[in-house]
Backbone as CSV, one residue per row, in Angstrom:
resi,resn,N_x,N_y,N_z,CA_x,CA_y,CA_z,C_x,C_y,C_z
1,UNK,-45.615,-42.067,64.138,-44.236,-41.833,63.878,-43.925,-42.035,62.399
2,UNK,-44.511,-43.015,61.806,-44.299,-43.303,60.401,-44.828,-42.165,59.552
3,UNK,-45.957,-41.558,59.998,-46.536,-40.448,59.246,-45.605,-39.246,59.319
4,UNK,-45.022,-38.998,60.466,-44.103,-37.882,60.602,-42.854,-38.091,59.723
5,UNK,-42.345,-39.312,59.684,-41.186,-39.612,58.838,-41.524,-39.395,57.368
6,UNK,-42.738,-39.796,56.999,-43.171,-39.600,55.613,-43.253,-38.114,55.294
7,UNK,-43.779,-37.303,56.234,-43.885,-35.859,56.016,-42.495,-35.233,55.905
8,UNK,-41.558,-35.686,56.747,-40.202,-35.174,56.705,-39.541,-35.528,55.369
9,UNK,-39.743,-36.786,54.911,-39.167,-37.213,53.635,-39.770,-36.412,52.483
10,UNK,-41.066,-36.182,52.544,-41.755,-35.416,51.498,-41.256,-33.979,51.487
11,UNK,-41.118,-33.399,52.670,-40.622,-32.032,52.786,-39.181,-31.942,52.264
12,UNK,-38.342,-32.924,52.618,-36.971,-32.980,52.172,-36.911,-33.129,50.645
13,UNK,-37.783,-33.938,50.080,-37.834,-34.129,48.635,-38.184,-32.820,47.943
14,UNK,-39.153,-32.071,48.481,-39.533,-30.779,47.894,-38.398,-29.757,48.008
15,UNK,-37.670,-29.789,49.096,-36.527,-28.882,49.257,-35.448,-29.223,48.226
16,UNK,-35.184,-30.520,48.012,-34.176,-30.944,47.033,-34.607,-30.527,45.620
17,UNK,-35.895,-30.742,45.298,-36.403,-30.348,43.977,-36.272,-28.839,43.804
18,UNK,-36.614,-28.064,44.819,-36.510,-26.610,44.757,-35.055,-26.187,44.544
19,UNK,-34.130,-26.805,45.302,-32.715,-26.465,45.160,-32.191,-26.844,43.774
20,UNK,-32.609,-27.974,43.228,-32.195,-28.378,41.882,-32.701,-27.371,40.845
21,UNK,-33.964,-26.954,40.964,-34.514,-25.965,40.033,-33.773,-24.634,40.165
22,UNK,-33.450,-24.262,41.388,-32.701,-23.030,41.612,-31.307,-23.124,40.979
23,UNK,-30.628,-24.258,41.147,-29.310,-24.452,40.544,-29.386,-24.434,39.014
24,UNK,-30.413,-25.055,38.466,-30.587,-25.055,37.012,-30.811,-23.624,36.523
25,UNK,-31.605,-22.866,37.223,-31.858,-21.478,36.850,-30.601,-20.631,36.924
26,UNK,-29.858,-20.761,38.011,-28.623,-19.999,38.164,-27.615,-20.424,37.100
27,UNK,-27.480,-21.712,36.866,-26.557,-22.221,35.843,-26.936,-21.725,34.456
28,UNK,-28.218,-21.709,34.157,-28.674,-21.199,32.858,-28.347,-19.722,32.714
29,UNK,-28.544,-18.966,33.762,-28.222,-17.542,33.729,-26.734,-17.303,33.509
30,UNK,-25.918,-18.063,34.211,-24.468,-17.935,34.050,-24.060,-18.307,32.629
31,UNK,-24.612,-19.409,32.105,-24.300,-19.837,30.746,-24.696,-18.762,29.739
32,UNK,-25.867,-18.183,29.913,-26.336,-17.125,29.005,-25.379,-15.933,29.038
33,UNK,-24.978,-15.514,30.235,-24.064,-14.379,30.354,-22.709,-14.676,29.713
34,UNK,-22.225,-15.897,29.893,-20.931,-16.262,29.325,-20.997,-16.274,27.798
35,UNK,-22.023,-16.865,27.234,-22.114,-16.921,25.773,-22.428,-15.551,25.204
36,UNK,-23.200,-14.751,25.923,-23.496,-13.395,25.453,-22.216,-12.575,25.419
37,UNK,-21.377,-12.678,26.438,-20.116,-11.942,26.484,-19.166,-12.418,25.393
38,UNK,-19.171,-13.732,25.104,-18.290,-14.254,24.063,-18.693,-13.765,22.683
39,UNK,-19.927,-13.432,22.483,-20.379,-12.960,21.180,-20.226,-11.460,21.009
40,UNK,-19.821,-10.759,22.078,-19.596,-9.325,21.940,-18.473,-9.096,20.951
41,UNK,-18.669,-8.193,20.020,-17.650,-7.881,19.046,-17.631,-8.823,17.859
42,UNK,-18.402,-9.900,17.898,-18.463,-10.819,16.770,-19.599,-10.406,15.853
43,UNK,-19.319,-10.530,14.590,-20.342,-10.213,13.616,-21.200,-11.445,13.365
44,UNK,-22.469,-11.231,13.219,-23.366,-12.335,12.872,-23.922,-12.073,11.486
45,UNK,-24.008,-13.111,10.685,-24.513,-13.008,9.325,-26.031,-12.909,9.347
46,UNK,-26.546,-12.050,8.513,-27.995,-11.900,8.401,-28.530,-13.085,7.623
47,UNK,-29.484,-13.788,8.197,-30.020,-14.982,7.555,-30.854,-14.660,6.321
48,UNK,-31.232,-13.408,6.139,-32.006,-13.012,4.964,-31.124,-12.563,3.798
49,UNK,-29.805,-12.441,4.041,-28.892,-11.980,2.994,-28.715,-13.067,1.936
50,UNK,-28.761,-12.659,0.669,-28.601,-13.585,-0.453,-27.254,-13.337,-1.111
51,UNK,-26.636,-14.377,-1.643,-25.341,-14.246,-2.298,-25.487,-13.680,-3.703
52,UNK,-24.445,-12.991,-4.159,-24.451,-12.465,-5.520,-24.679,-10.975,-5.568
53,UNK,-25.005,-10.499,-6.760,-25.230,-9.076,-6.994,-26.729,-8.801,-7.000
54,UNK,-27.115,-7.700,-6.449,-28.514,-7.299,-6.395,-29.074,-7.197,-7.812
55,UNK,-30.183,-7.858,-8.100,-30.769,-7.798,-9.440,-31.188,-6.372,-9.810
56,UNK,-31.222,-6.105,-11.111,-31.706,-4.826,-11.595,-30.611,-3.830,-11.918
57,UNK,-29.325,-4.207,-11.751,-28.243,-3.273,-12.077,-28.083,-3.201,-13.591
58,UNK,-27.744,-2.011,-14.062,-27.499,-1.836,-15.492,-26.134,-2.410,-15.843
59,UNK,-25.900,-2.629,-17.133,-24.595,-3.122,-17.577,-23.489,-2.158,-17.172
60,UNK,-23.754,-0.855,-17.223,-22.760,0.146,-16.847,-22.435,0.060,-15.355
61,UNK,-23.448,-0.129,-14.508,-23.211,-0.255,-13.061,-22.371,-1.488,-12.759
62,UNK,-22.656,-2.588,-13.448,-21.882,-3.817,-13.249,-20.441,-3.599,-13.702
63,UNK,-20.242,-2.957,-14.858,-18.898,-2.675,-15.364,-18.135,-1.778,-14.400
64,UNK,-18.805,-0.776,-13.829,-18.147,0.133,-12.877,-17.686,-0.621,-11.630
65,UNK,-18.516,-1.529,-11.132,-18.161,-2.323,-9.952,-16.952,-3.204,-10.257
66,UNK,-16.964,-3.867,-11.397,-15.850,-4.749,-11.775,-14.570,-3.954,-12.008
67,UNK,-14.677,-2.784,-12.637,-13.495,-1.943,-12.864,-12.896,-1.462,-11.549
68,UNK,-13.746,-1.149,-10.577,-13.253,-0.713,-9.271,-12.483,-1.845,-8.588
69,UNK,-12.969,-3.075,-8.721,-12.278,-4.225,-8.131,-10.916,-4.442,-8.785
70,UNK,-10.868,-4.306,-10.103,-9.597,-4.459,-10.815,-8.619,-3.374,-10.368
71,UNK,-9.094,-2.142,-10.246,-8.234,-1.025,-9.849,-7.642,-1.240,-8.455
72,UNK,-8.391,-1.881,-7.559,-7.892,-2.151,-6.202,-6.639,-3.017,-6.234
73,UNK,-6.560,-3.942,-7.186,-5.439,-4.864,-7.249,-4.277,-4.375,-8.093
74,UNK,-4.426,-3.233,-8.724,-3.376,-2.721,-9.606,-2.280,-2.036,-8.792
75,UNK,-1.067,-2.086,-9.338,0.079,-1.430,-8.716,0.790,-0.631,-9.807
76,UNK,1.046,0.640,-9.537,1.833,1.469,-10.446,3.290,1.384,-10.018
77,UNK,4.133,0.882,-10.934,5.554,0.717,-10.673,6.298,1.810,-11.441
78,UNK,7.208,2.498,-10.788,8.028,3.494,-11.454,9.486,3.102,-11.392
79,UNK,10.156,3.108,-12.565,11.591,2.837,-12.622,12.115,3.422,-13.932
80,UNK,13.350,3.892,-13.907,13.973,4.415,-15.130,14.174,3.265,-16.107
81,UNK,13.748,3.452,-17.365,13.883,2.408,-18.383,15.327,2.236,-18.825
82,UNK,16.109,3.307,-18.732,17.515,3.259,-19.140,18.393,3.967,-18.147
83,UNK,18.498,3.458,-16.917,19.311,4.154,-15.907,20.777,4.234,-16.328
84,UNK,21.402,5.365,-16.006,22.794,5.614,-16.364,23.633,5.559,-15.081
85,UNK,24.756,4.802,-15.160,25.634,4.613,-14.006,27.037,5.122,-14.309
86,UNK,27.702,5.588,-13.249,29.116,5.952,-13.346,29.918,4.706,-13.705
87,UNK,31.158,4.920,-14.095,32.058,3.820,-14.439,32.042,2.755,-13.339
88,UNK,31.881,1.527,-13.734,31.887,0.409,-12.792,30.529,0.166,-12.134
89,UNK,29.584,1.054,-12.331,28.273,0.893,-11.700,28.237,1.386,-10.276
90,UNK,29.165,2.295,-9.967,29.259,2.790,-8.592,28.031,3.580,-8.158
91,UNK,27.497,4.420,-9.047,26.337,5.222,-8.686,25.520,5.477,-9.944
92,UNK,24.202,5.349,-9.809,23.334,5.609,-10.950,21.949,6.017,-10.498
93,UNK,21.261,6.721,-11.390,19.900,7.187,-11.083,18.903,6.133,-11.572
94,UNK,18.334,5.390,-10.622,17.413,4.294,-10.933,15.957,4.753,-10.914
95,UNK,15.621,5.734,-10.080,14.279,6.329,-10.004,13.177,5.302,-9.779
96,UNK,13.341,4.460,-8.755,12.293,3.509,-8.378,11.292,4.254,-7.509
97,UNK,10.009,4.166,-7.874,8.989,4.909,-7.138,7.771,4.030,-6.871
98,UNK,7.311,4.074,-5.622,6.044,3.444,-5.235,5.091,4.594,-4.916
99,UNK,4.225,4.926,-5.863,3.379,6.107,-5.701,2.441,5.953,-4.507
100,UNK,2.052,7.064,-3.931,1.222,7.069,-2.718,-0.133,6.401,-2.935
101,UNK,-0.630,6.389,-4.164,-1.945,5.799,-4.438,-1.927,4.268,-4.437
102,UNK,-0.747,3.651,-4.463,-0.677,2.183,-4.454,-1.190,1.622,-3.140
103,UNK,-1.714,0.409,-3.203,-2.241,-0.275,-2.026,-1.259,-1.302,-1.464
104,UNK,-0.066,-1.398,-2.092,0.890,-2.423,-1.688,2.306,-1.845,-1.595
105,UNK,3.111,-2.456,-0.731,4.541,-2.180,-0.682,5.201,-3.085,-1.712
106,UNK,6.426,-2.763,-2.117,7.135,-3.689,-2.994,8.624,-3.667,-2.731
107,UNK,9.294,-4.689,-3.221,10.740,-4.851,-3.136,11.214,-5.083,-4.561
108,UNK,12.355,-4.489,-4.943,12.841,-4.579,-6.323,14.200,-5.257,-6.396
109,UNK,14.374,-6.115,-7.409,15.651,-6.726,-7.745,15.995,-6.306,-9.170
110,UNK,17.267,-5.995,-9.431,17.745,-5.752,-10.792,18.607,-6.955,-11.154
111,UNK,18.233,-7.649,-12.229,18.871,-8.902,-12.617,19.432,-8.760,-14.031
112,UNK,20.705,-9.108,-14.218,21.296,-9.094,-15.551,20.718,-10.248,-16.364
113,UNK,20.225,-9.943,-17.557,19.576,-10.971,-18.370,20.543,-12.052,-18.841
114,UNK,21.785,-11.686,-19.169,22.703,-12.683,-19.737,23.255,-13.652,-18.696
115,UNK,23.351,-13.234,-17.433,23.931,-14.119,-16.405,22.928,-14.540,-15.329
116,UNK,21.807,-13.809,-15.214,20.842,-14.092,-14.149,21.293,-13.581,-12.801
117,UNK,22.364,-12.818,-12.785,22.939,-12.304,-11.545,22.160,-11.093,-11.034
118,UNK,21.859,-11.095,-9.737,21.194,-9.962,-9.105,22.260,-8.920,-8.791
119,UNK,22.166,-7.737,-9.426,23.172,-6.688,-9.216,22.666,-5.594,-8.274
120,UNK,21.395,-5.668,-7.910,20.844,-4.726,-6.924,19.599,-5.351,-6.315
121,UNK,19.430,-5.148,-5.016,18.219,-5.591,-4.330,17.840,-4.518,-3.312
122,UNK,16.625,-4.006,-3.450,16.156,-2.981,-2.506,15.560,-3.655,-1.279
123,UNK,15.320,-2.846,-0.263,14.477,-3.291,0.832,13.034,-3.031,0.410
124,UNK,12.107,-3.194,1.321,10.697,-2.938,1.014,10.484,-1.427,0.896
125,UNK,9.773,-1.044,-0.146,9.469,0.365,-0.404,7.959,0.543,-0.257
126,UNK,7.550,1.343,0.698,6.127,1.556,0.964,5.549,2.589,0.002
127,UNK,4.210,2.593,-0.158,3.581,3.621,-1.000,3.957,5.018,-0.519
128,UNK,4.252,5.909,-1.483,4.638,7.272,-1.157,6.131,7.444,-0.962
129,UNK,6.936,6.410,-1.250,8.387,6.473,-1.089,9.081,6.142,-2.417
130,UNK,10.332,6.567,-2.544,11.088,6.304,-3.768,12.563,6.154,-3.435
131,UNK,13.302,5.579,-4.387,14.760,5.487,-4.315,15.277,6.136,-5.586
132,UNK,16.048,7.205,-5.445,16.510,7.917,-6.634,17.838,7.357,-7.147
133,UNK,18.835,7.213,-6.267,20.156,6.754,-6.690,20.511,5.459,-5.967
134,UNK,21.226,4.584,-6.678,21.692,3.329,-6.091,23.136,3.072,-6.513
135,UNK,23.762,2.110,-5.844,25.055,1.564,-6.260,24.819,0.085,-6.551
136,UNK,25.351,-0.379,-7.659,25.240,-1.805,-7.992,26.193,-2.599,-7.111
137,UNK,25.850,-3.858,-6.839,26.714,-4.675,-5.980,27.732,-5.475,-6.801
138,UNK,27.890,-5.116,-8.074,28.863,-5.760,-8.955,29.487,-4.675,-9.831
139,UNK,30.793,-4.777,-10.036,31.482,-3.838,-10.920,31.184,-4.237,-12.362
140,UNK,30.711,-3.268,-13.138,30.413,-3.513,-14.553,31.300,-2.621,-15.417
141,UNK,31.825,-3.164,-16.493,32.607,-2.391,-17.447,31.672,-1.459,-18.205
142,UNK,32.217,-0.433,-18.845,31.412,0.502,-19.619,30.653,-0.263,-20.696
143,UNK,29.400,0.141,-20.896,28.580,-0.503,-21.919,27.127,-0.569,-21.496
144,UNK,26.342,-1.205,-22.342,24.915,-1.370,-22.069,24.642,-2.816,-21.678
145,UNK,23.785,-2.980,-20.683,23.468,-4.314,-20.166,21.953,-4.492,-20.133
146,UNK,21.473,-5.519,-20.830,20.056,-5.867,-20.770,19.781,-6.430,-19.378
147,UNK,18.729,-5.945,-18.774,18.416,-6.378,-17.406,16.900,-6.454,-17.211
148,UNK,16.519,-7.054,-16.110,15.116,-7.143,-15.727,14.971,-6.577,-14.321
149,UNK,14.030,-5.678,-14.174,13.675,-5.182,-12.837,12.504,-6.044,-12.375
150,UNK,12.724,-6.803,-11.322,11.710,-7.736,-10.803,11.153,-7.170,-9.499
151,UNK,9.854,-6.928,-9.477,9.181,-6.352,-8.314,8.309,-7.412,-7.648
152,UNK,8.383,-7.489,-6.323,7.511,-8.362,-5.542,6.676,-7.467,-4.638
153,UNK,5.343,-7.577,-4.754,4.459,-6.730,-3.954,4.014,-7.465,-2.691
154,UNK,3.813,-6.670,-1.637,3.422,-7.208,-0.332,2.261,-6.404,0.234
155,UNK,1.415,-7.073,1.020,0.291,-6.375,1.656,0.823,-5.399,2.702
156,UNK,0.040,-4.366,2.968,0.454,-3.335,3.926,0.142,-3.708,5.374
157,UNK,-0.678,-4.747,5.592,-1.042,-5.092,6.968,0.123,-5.787,7.666
158,UNK,-0.081,-6.162,8.916,1.005,-6.734,9.709,1.455,-8.104,9.205
159,UNK,0.644,-8.774,8.354,1.053,-10.073,7.829,2.108,-9.934,6.749
160,UNK,2.109,-8.798,6.033,3.030,-8.547,4.923,3.059,-9.719,3.945
161,UNK,1.874,-10.256,3.626,1.765,-11.371,2.692,2.237,-10.967,1.306
162,UNK,2.882,-11.905,0.623,3.302,-11.681,-0.760,2.045,-11.666,-1.626
163,UNK,1.897,-10.632,-2.465,0.709,-10.477,-3.293,0.970,-10.920,-4.731
164,UNK,1.989,-10.354,-5.366,2.264,-10.702,-6.764,3.705,-10.357,-7.119
165,UNK,4.083,-10.718,-8.347,5.401,-10.410,-8.869,5.242,-9.810,-10.259
166,UNK,6.050,-8.810,-10.554,5.986,-8.097,-11.820,7.412,-7.906,-12.315
167,UNK,7.644,-8.122,-13.595,8.978,-7.911,-14.174,8.901,-6.897,-15.301
168,UNK,9.948,-6.053,-15.390,10.032,-5.014,-16.404,11.436,-5.066,-17.006
169,UNK,11.523,-5.039,-18.327,12.825,-5.027,-19.010,13.394,-3.608,-18.981
170,UNK,14.693,-3.494,-18.650,15.384,-2.201,-18.657,16.770,-2.405,-19.269
171,UNK,17.453,-1.317,-19.558,18.832,-1.375,-20.056,19.685,-0.514,-19.136
172,UNK,20.709,-1.134,-18.529,21.645,-0.403,-17.676,22.738,0.188,-18.569
173,UNK,22.949,1.478,-18.490,24.008,2.150,-19.249,25.130,2.494,-18.275
174,UNK,26.297,1.875,-18.473,27.446,2.151,-17.608,28.416,3.014,-18.414
175,UNK,28.714,4.198,-17.880,29.580,5.160,-18.563,31.056,4.785,-18.371
176,UNK,31.891,5.400,-19.169,33.328,5.110,-19.056,34.046,6.118,-18.162
177,UNK,33.298,6.903,-17.384,33.893,7.844,-16.446,32.853,8.359,-15.458
178,UNK,33.270,9.240,-14.554,32.366,9.816,-13.577,31.500,10.892,-14.228
179,UNK,30.242,10.950,-13.871,29.401,12.034,-14.395,28.597,12.712,-13.317
180,UNK,28.616,12.197,-12.080,27.919,12.835,-10.972,28.949,13.570,-10.123
181,UNK,28.624,14.708,-9.675,29.521,15.440,-8.809,28.920,15.626,-7.456
């Protein structure tokens, strides 16, 4: 009887060991599938890749690469240097342009230099769009006014991150009568 109990215990032990190995195998397979699925769509870095520029480039090739990088960050701003407005600043041709080749949107403020007052503020202007005529938000008497056109550039992606700020000096010419019909 003792021998039979020993055989049963031994058999039971082998069944438990087999089931544990089977569970470990199944668990490993599930873990592999889960981690494999999580890495789908993720980029992995090549361990052989070295940082920096590939040796052997000529000075001209290096200059071309650097110039291309600088050009990517450049923004062409268009605005009339001396916009002319009807009496009081009711209507004037400002000619703000964000050319289609730009990589950034921008927003423009017109600020009077002597008071720091913002007399015009645009909404965001995307590349390929322009604003030809505006109305100032302040009545100005006839004369010339030193001003600054302040541009803030924004990324085109959904974050619309602020990229940079650029200022340009202009002179607002306010006429003593109507000139647009």
